[in-house]
C-alpha positions in Angstrom: -13.3 24.4 -38.3 -14.2 20.8 -38.0 -17.1 19.9 -35.8 -16.9 16.6 -34.1 -18.4 14.3 -31.2 -16.4 14.4 -28.1 -17.1 12.8 -24.5 -16.7 16.0 -22.4 -16.3 16.0 -18.4 -18.3 18.7 -17.4 -18.0 17.9 -13.7 -15.8 15.6 -11.4 -17.5 12.3 -10.3 -20.0 12.7 -12.9 -20.6 10.9 -16.2 -19.0 12.3 -19.3 -21.4 13.8 -21.9 -21.4 13.3 -25.6 -21.4 16.7 -27.0 -20.8 18.5 -30.5 -17.4 20.4 -30.1 -15.3 22.4 -32.5 -11.8 22.1 -33.2 -9.7 25.2 -34.5 -7.7 25.0 -37.6 -4.1 23.9 -37.4 -1.8 26.6 -36.4 2.0 26.7 -36.8 3.5 23.5 -35.6 0.2 21.8 -35.2 -1.3 18.6 -36.8 -5.0 17.7 -37.4 -5.7 14.0 -37.3 -8.7 11.7 -37.4 -8.8 9.6 -34.1 -8.8 5.7 -35.1 -8.8 4.4 -31.6 -8.2 5.3 -28.0 -7.4 3.3 -25.0 -9.2 4.0 -21.8 -6.3 4.4 -19.3 -6.9 4.5 -15.4 -5.2 8.1 -15.4 -8.5 9.2 -17.3 -10.4 7.8 -14.1 -8.1 9.5 -11.8 -9.2 12.9 -13.3 -13.0 12.1 -13.3 -12.5 11.1 -9.5 -10.6 14.4 -8.9 -7.3 12.4 -7.8 -5.6 14.4 -10.7 -6.8 17.9 -10.6 -7.7 19.3 -14.0 -10.5 21.8 -14.7 -13.7 20.9 -16.5 -15.0 21.2 -18.9 -12.3 18.9 -20.3 -12.1 16.1 -23.1 -10.0 13.4 -21.7 -8.2 10.6 -23.5 -4.5 10.3 -23.9 -3.8 6.7 -25.7 -4.5 7.5 -29.2 -3.7 6.3 -32.7 -5.1 8.0 -36.0 -4.5 9.3 -39.5 -3.1 12.8 -40.4 -5.6 15.0 -41.9 -4.1 18.3 -42.3 -0.9 20.1 -41.1 -0.3 23.6 -40.1 2.8 26.0 -41.0 6.2 24.7 -40.4 5.2 21.1 -39.8 8.0 19.1 -41.4 7.6 15.7 -39.8 4.2 14.5 -41.1 2.0 14.5 -44.2 -1.7 13.7 -44.6 -2.2 10.1 -44.6 0.5 9.3 -42.2 -0.5 7.1 -39.6 0.4 8.0 -36.0 0.5 7.6 -32.2 -0.1 10.4 -29.9 2.0 10.6 -26.5 1.4 12.9 -23.6 5.3 13.7 -23.3 5.2 16.5 -25.7 8.8 17.9 -25.8 10.5 21.2 -26.4 13.8 20.0 -27.8 16.0 22.6 -26.2 15.9 22.2 -22.4 18.4 20.2 -20.2 16.3 17.3 -20.3 15.5 17.0 -24.0 19.0 17.6 -24.8 20.3 15.3 -21.9 18.1 12.5 -23.4 15.4 12.6 -21.1 12.6 14.3 -23.1 9.9 12.5 -21.1 11.0 15.1 -18.2 10.6 18.0 -20.4 8.9 20.7 -18.2 7.0 22.5 -20.8 5.3 19.1 -21.9 1.9 20.0 -21.0 2.1 23.9 -22.3 -0.8 24.4 -24.7 -1.0 27.1 -27.1 0.9 30.3 -26.4 -0.9 32.7 -23.9 -3.6 34.6 -25.6 -4.3 32.2 -28.5 -7.8 30.9 -29.2 -8.5 27.5 -27.6 -8.1 24.5 -29.8 -11.4 22.9 -28.4 -14.6 24.8 -27.9 -18.1 23.6 -27.3 -21.3 24.5 -29.1 -21.5 28.0 -27.3 -18.2 28.7 -28.3 -16.6 28.5 -24.9 -13.4 27.0 -24.6 -12.7 23.1 -23.4 -9.5 22.0 -21.7 -7.5 19.9 -23.8 -5.9 17.1 -21.8 -2.3 16.6 -22.4 -2.4 18.4 -25.7 -4.6 15.2 -27.1 -8.1 14.8 -25.8 -8.5 11.4 -27.7 -12.1 10.8 -26.5 -13.2 12.6 -29.7 -13.4 12.1 -33.3 -10.4 14.2 -34.3 -7.5 15.9 -32.3 -5.6 18.8 -33.0 -2.1 18.3 -31.4 1.5 19.8 -31.4 3.6 17.8 -33.7 5.8 17.0 -31.1 3.0 15.0 -29.4 3.0 12.6 -32.4 5.2 9.8 -34.0 4.7 8.3 -37.5 4.4 4.6 -37.7 4.2 1.8 -40.3 1.0 1.6 -42.1 0.7 -2.0 -41.6 0.3 -1.7 -37.8 -3.3 -2.1 -36.7 -4.2 1.3 -35.2 -6.7 -0.3 -32.3 -3.5 -2.3 -31.0 -1.2 0.8 -31.9 -3.5 3.0 -29.5 -2.3 1.1 -26.4 1.4 1.8 -27.2 0.3 5.5 -26.8 0.4 5.2 -23.0 0.0 1.9 -21.1 2.2 -0.2 -23.0 4.9 2.4 -23.2 4.5 3.1 -19.4 4.9 -0.7 -18.4 7.2 -2.0 -21.0 9.4 1.0 -20.7 9.6 0.7 -16.8 11.1 -2.5 -17.5 13.3 -1.9 -20.5 14.2 1.9 -19.7 13.9 2.7 -16.2 15.7 -0.3 -14.7 17.9 -2.9 -16.5 16.8 -6.3 -15.5 19.3 -8.8 -15.8 18.6 -12.2 -17.3 17.4 -14.7 -14.8 16.3 -12.1 -12.2 13.2 -12.4 -10.1 10.5 -9.8 -10.7 7.1 -9.1 -9.1 4.4 -7.2 -10.9 1.8 -5.6 -8.6 -1.5 -5.0 -10.6 -2.4 -6.7 -14.0 -4.1 -3.9 -15.8 -2.7 -2.7 -19.1 0.3 -1.0 -17.6 1.3 -4.1 -15.3 0.7 -6.6 -18.2 3.1 -4.7 -20.2 5.6 -4.4 -17.6 5.1 -8.1 -17.2 5.9 -8.9 -20.8 9.0 -6.5 -20.7 10.4 -8.7 -17.8 9.9 -11.6 -20.3 11.4 -10.1 -23.2 14.6 -9.4 -21.2 14.8 -12.7 -19.8 13.6 -12.5 -16.3 13.7 -16.0 -14.6 10.9 -15.7 -12.3 8.0 -13.3 -12.8 5.2 -13.2 -10.1 1.9 -11.5 -10.9 0.1 -10.0 -8.0 -3.5 -8.8 -8.1 -6.8 -8.9 -6.2 -8.8 -10.1 -9.2 -8.0 -13.7 -9.8 -9.7 -13.9 -13.2 -6.7 -11.8 -14.4 -4.1 -14.7 -13.7 -4.8 -16.8 -17.0 -3.9 -13.9 -19.0 -0.9 -13.0 -16.8 0.4 -16.7 -17.2 -0.4 -16.5 -21.0 1.8 -13.3 -21.5 4.7 -14.8 -19.1 4.2 -15.0 -15.6 5.6 -18.1 -13.8 3.6 -17.5 -10.6 0.6 -15.8 -9.6 -0.3 -14.6 -6.0 -4.0 -13.6 -5.1 -3.6 -10.5 -2.8 -6.9 -11.4 -1.3 -5.9 -14.8 0.0 -3.6 -14.4 2.7 -0.5 -12.1 2.9 0.8 -11.4 -0.4 4.2 -10.2 0.9 4.6 -13.6 2.7 3.7 -15.4 -0.5 6.2 -13.5 -2.5 9.1 -14.1 0.2 8.3 -17.6 0.0 8.3 -17.9 -3.8 11.5 -16.0 -4.0 13.2 -17.3 -0.9 13.6 -13.8 0.8 12.1 -11.0 -1.8 12.3 -10.2 -5.4 15.2 -8.5 -7.1 12.5 -6.0 -8.9 9.1 -5.2 -7.7 7.0 -3.1 -10.1 4.1 -1.3 -8.5 1.5 -0.6 -11.3 -1.6 0.6 -9.2 -1.0 3.6 -7.4 -2.3 3.0 -3.9 -0.6 3.5 -0.5 -1.1 -0.1 0.7 0.4 -1.6 -2.5 3.4 0.8 -2.6 4.1 -0.2 1.0 3.9 -4.0 -0.2 6.1 -3.5 -3.1 8.8 -2.2 -0.9 8.3 -5.1 1.7 8.3 -7.7 -1.3 11.6 -6.2 -2.4 14.5 -8.4 -1.4 18.0 -7.5 -0.1 19.9 -5.1 -2.7 16.8 -5.1 -4.8 14.6 -2.1 -6.3 11.1 -1.3 -5.9 9.8 0.5 -9.2 6.7 3.0 -8.6 4.8 2.9 -11.8 1.3 3.6 -10.7 0.4 7.1 -9.4 -0.6 7.6 -6.0 -3.1 10.4 -5.7 -1.5 13.7 -5.1 -3.2 14.2 -1.7 -1.6 11.2 -0.2 1.7 10.4 1.5 3.2 6.9 1.7 5.0 6.1 5.0 7.8 3.7 4.6 10.7 2.5 6.7 14.0 4.0 5.9 15.9 1.8 8.2 14.4 -1.1 5.9 15.9 0.7 3.0 19.2 1.4 4.6 19.9 -2.1 6.3 19.0 -4.0 3.4 20.2 -1.5 0.7 16.9 -1.5 -1.3 16.2 1.2 -3.7 13.1 3.0 -4.7 12.8 4.6 -8.2 9.9 6.3 -10.0 9.1 5.5 -13.5 7.4 8.3 -15.6 5.7 7.2 -18.6 8.2 4.3 -19.2 11.3 6.8 -19.2 10.2 6.9 -23.0 11.9 8.8 -25.7 8.7 8.1 -27.8 9.8 8.8 -31.2 12.5 6.2 -30.8 10.8 3.6 -28.4 7.2 3.4 -29.9 8.4 2.2 -33.4 10.6 -0.3 -31.7 7.7 -1.4 -29.7 5.6 -2.0 -32.7 8.2 -4.2 -34.3 8.3 -6.1 -31.1 4.4 -6.7 -31.8 4.9 -7.5 -35.5 7.6 -10.1 -34.6 5.5 -11.7 -31.7 7.6 -10.7 -28.8 5.0 -7.8 -27.6 1.5 -9.3 -27.5 -1.3 -6.9 -27.5 -4.5 -8.7 -28.8 -4.7 -10.4 -25.6 -4.7 -7.2 -23.6 -7.7 -5.8 -25.0 -10.8 -6.9 -23.3 -13.2 -5.2 -25.4 -13.7 -2.6 -28.2 -16.4 0.0 -27.7 -18.1 3.0 -29.3 -17.4 6.5 -27.9 -21.1 6.6 -26.4 -20.1 3.4 -24.0 -17.4 5.4 -22.6 -19.3 5.8 -19.3 -20.0 2.0 -18.9 -16.1 1.5 -19.7 -15.2 3.4 -16.6 -17.7 1.5 -14.5 -16.0 -1.7 -15.6 -12.6 -0.1 -14.6 -13.9 1.0 -11.2 -14.9 -2.9 -10.5 -11.6 -4.1 -12.0 -13.6 -6.0 -14.7 -11.5 -5.2 -17.6 -7.9 -5.3 -18.8 -7.9 -2.7 -21.5 -10.7 -1.1 -23.3 -10.4 0.6 -26.5 -12.7 3.0 -28.2 -12.7 2.4 -31.9 -14.1 5.1 -34.4 -15.6 4.6 -37.7 
């Protein structure tokens, strides 16, 4: 049983604690891997703040890349030494969503070990620790179901590959999979963090004619323009809805809300033009509802759709996104604002709270 360092959430709204934890040995269908890098996602902060209810103690982190060390009984998709990306959308392979081509909606994706089995993670006292999304990548090693992983090319840098595990797949997939943006369409991206910048790049890759980045942090606009934005709107400088209507001549064809706030969801619908589509990518806290005008939707035939994890089929999509990176279509280097060590994770969350970072990546030795 490997002993490793991990960042443990002992309570909500409190700093994570760096502790020694124990991983169980790989069981049937499980893979043990050394974590090479883990992106820090806003969903992790949602858990810390209590907006996504998960029980402490818990090891967070769900945007990893690593190298396989050992495999359990029956594992045929991986061998030690394989480079892999982890994804939260573990799939069963037999439900109507998996067999119908939408494995990201598999209802058993968060199921852990069978009931009555030992926990994969334990603390120094031997007490179980909750594993986040079958991953828990804020740790030196991970023990995961094989269907939470995808093998990737060995020449892909693993710190950049980790971004594909959640943020890139969520944003890029929203633009490439959830909706189909025709060439020349007008697109608005609300929120220029890792997810939003990925959706922005997806709009550029498919040939959108106008790509408008909206954010309350003006320092992000140089990066947004570098990655493909044609226009930028500072949400703190006047009415962003009016600004988008002026830029587009009445509203955009597609608006991607990539933050998850009641106000920005309402703004996204208002920025959407006649016959256009609002795509909800950010996760609004489960305790909040969003009032919108139904008449606005009916009289202008607007559409609202959710996008969960970029509507991914991750074993198909993620290798493709790596090809996009390696041939220059997808740019990841610019999105990494800093590379940090595990014991700097709390400072990273402080920067996230302040909106002072794009994507931060924990890099393990």
